[in-house]
C-alpha angles and dihedrals in degrees: 000000000000131000091260091066090068092063123075114242130190108284119237119225092252091053094058110100118205112227113245122227120198122194121192121190097218092188091066097037112105095186097247089149093216092127096050092048093047096046107108092202098047092238098143132060138178114247120179092340096310130094115247136176113263098185120352092187090068092055114112094193093244089144094215088135091054092051096048099043108108092201098047091231099135126082126180119199 
């Protein structure tokens, strides 16, 4: 890591990361934990029998959790 990495430079369009927003309908979640197991970035966790977001900033919007959820209670924007 060089000295230049400590200074902010103009960001290129490909460097801009869109913030991910995950919504979980906790009323429909039955706590099967399929989404948290399938998530390649370890974004989701099971808390008191319901899936919750551990760290949304780590989410890469791959939507694996959306595809595997049997109750369709997860949306990723």
